[in-house]
C-alpha positions as CSV (number, residue, x, y, z in Angstrom):
1,M,0.0,0.0,0.0
2,W,1.3,3.5,-0.9
3,T,1.6,5.9,2.0
4,L,2.0,9.7,2.4
5,R,5.1,10.6,4.4
6,A,6.2,14.1,5.0
7,S,4.5,15.6,2.0
8,R,5.8,13.0,-0.5
9,I,4.4,9.6,-1.5
10,E,6.6,6.6,-0.8
11,P,6.3,3.1,-2.0
12,P,5.6,0.4,0.5
13,S,8.5,-0.6,2.7
14,P,9.9,-4.1,2.1
15,D,10.1,-4.5,5.9
16,G,6.3,-4.1,6.3
17,P,4.2,-1.2,7.6
18,R,5.8,1.2,10.0
19,E,4.7,1.4,13.6
20,A,3.8,4.5,15.5
21,G,6.7,6.1,17.2
22,D,9.3,4.8,14.8
23,G,10.8,8.2,14.1
24,T,8.3,9.3,11.4
25,G,7.3,12.3,13.5
26,K,10.9,13.6,13.9
27,N,10.3,16.4,11.5
28,L,7.1,17.6,13.2
29,K,8.8,20.3,15.4
30,P,10.3,22.3,12.5
31,L,7.0,22.0,10.6
32,L,5.0,23.4,13.5
33,T,7.6,26.1,14.0
34,G,7.2,27.1,10.4
35,V,3.5,27.1,10.6
36,A,3.5,29.2,13.8
37,T,5.9,31.7,12.2
38,A,3.7,32.0,9.1
39,V,0.5,32.5,11.1
40,A,2.3,35.2,13.2
41,A,3.6,36.9,10.1
42,V,0.2,36.9,8.5
43,G,-1.3,38.4,11.7
44,A,1.3,41.2,11.8
45,L,0.9,41.9,8.1
46,L,-2.9,42.0,8.3
47,A,-2.8,44.3,11.3
48,F,-0.2,46.7,9.8
49,A,-2.1,46.8,6.4
50,G,-5.5,47.2,8.1
51,G,-6.9,44.3,6.1
52,A,-10.6,43.5,6.6
53,S,-10.2,39.8,7.0
54,P,-11.9,37.6,9.6
55,L,-8.4,36.1,10.3
56,R,-7.0,39.5,11.3
57,G,-8.0,39.3,15.0
58,P,-6.9,35.7,15.8
59,C,-3.7,35.9,13.8
60,T,-2.7,39.3,15.3
61,L,-3.4,37.9,18.8
62,F,-1.2,35.0,18.0
63,F,1.5,37.3,16.9
64,L,1.2,39.4,20.1
65,L,1.7,36.3,22.2
66,A,4.2,34.4,20.0
67,A,6.7,37.2,19.4
68,P,7.6,38.1,23.0
69,G,6.9,34.5,24.0
70,A,9.5,33.2,21.6
71,A,12.1,35.8,22.7
72,I,11.5,35.0,26.4
73,W,11.5,31.3,25.7
74,T,14.9,31.6,24.1
75,A,16.3,33.6,27.1
76,L,15.2,30.9,29.6
77,R,17.5,28.1,28.6
78,G,18.1,25.6,31.4
79,L,14.5,25.4,32.6
80,E,12.3,22.4,32.1
81,P,10.2,22.6,28.9
82,F,6.9,23.0,30.7
83,G,8.2,25.7,33.1
84,R,10.0,27.4,30.2
85,T,6.8,27.5,28.1
86,L,4.6,28.7,31.0
87,A,7.1,31.5,32.0
88,A,7.4,32.6,28.3
89,L,3.6,32.8,27.9
90,A,3.2,34.7,31.2
91,G,6.1,37.0,30.1
92,A,4.4,37.6,26.8
93,V,1.2,38.7,28.5
94,V,3.2,41.0,30.8
95,V,5.0,42.6,27.8
96,N,1.7,43.2,26.0
97,M,0.1,44.7,29.2
98,L,3.1,47.0,29.9
99,V,3.1,48.2,26.3
100,A,-0.7,48.9,26.4
101,Q,-0.5,50.6,29.8
102,G,2.5,52.7,28.8
103,M,0.8,53.8,25.5
104,L,-2.5,54.6,27.3
105,A,-0.6,56.6,30.0
106,V,0.9,58.9,27.5
107,H,-2.3,59.1,25.4
108,R,-0.6,57.6,22.3
109,W,-2.6,54.4,21.9
110,S,-2.8,52.9,18.4
111,V,-3.0,49.4,17.1
112,R,0.0,49.8,14.8
113,G,2.0,51.6,17.5
114,G,1.3,48.7,19.9
115,L,2.4,46.1,17.3
116,I,5.5,48.1,16.6
117,A,6.4,48.4,20.3
118,V,5.9,44.7,21.0
119,T,7.9,43.8,17.9
120,V,10.8,46.1,18.8
121,L,10.8,44.9,22.4
122,S,10.7,41.2,21.3
123,L,13.5,41.7,18.7
124,A,15.6,43.6,21.3
125,L,15.3,40.8,23.8
126,L,16.1,38.2,21.2
127,L,19.1,40.0,20.0
128,L,20.4,40.5,23.5
129,V,20.1,36.7,24.2
130,L,21.8,35.9,20.9
131,A,24.6,38.4,21.7
132,R,25.0,36.8,25.2
133,D,25.3,33.4,23.7
134,R,27.7,34.5,21.1
135,R,29.9,36.2,23.7
136,R,30.2,33.1,25.9
137,P,30.6,30.2,23.4
138,G,32.1,27.8,26.0
139,R,29.1,27.7,28.3
140,T,26.3,25.2,27.6
141,P,22.8,25.6,28.9
142,R,23.3,23.0,31.6
143,S,26.6,24.4,32.9
144,A,25.4,28.0,32.7
145,G,24.0,28.0,36.3
146,K,26.9,26.1,37.9
147,P,29.9,27.9,39.4
148,A,33.3,27.2,37.9
149,G,34.9,24.0,39.2
150,A,31.5,22.5,40.3
151,V,31.3,18.7,40.2
152,P,28.5,17.5,38.0
């Protein structure tokens, strides 16, 4: 029987059918990352362009959570995945609330301005994390919190 594997059709394997968990889902993480990036980009573009699409709201909301969340998630290396994800999501909400509160306090609220502010803050945090990692190439995420000479 012919099967569909990772967007291509493959002939049947001579070893028989593949079982679940045999490594066929190993490319799922990059695929989901790409889809999330595309949805966030569509949300940002629709909000900046002022498009009248029913997808504008959900995609823009996804962008507002994903952009600062991804930057914070990158900064929190060394945490367990669940804690890292939860902290990144909470941090994303905090960034959005601080941007909104700051813009309202100075009477300069606008949708485009809010998107630009969140994007700039997210990119700044991401660039700071990348610069930190580039400056200290010998440190791994696991050894980053341990003092020098510590026994593993």
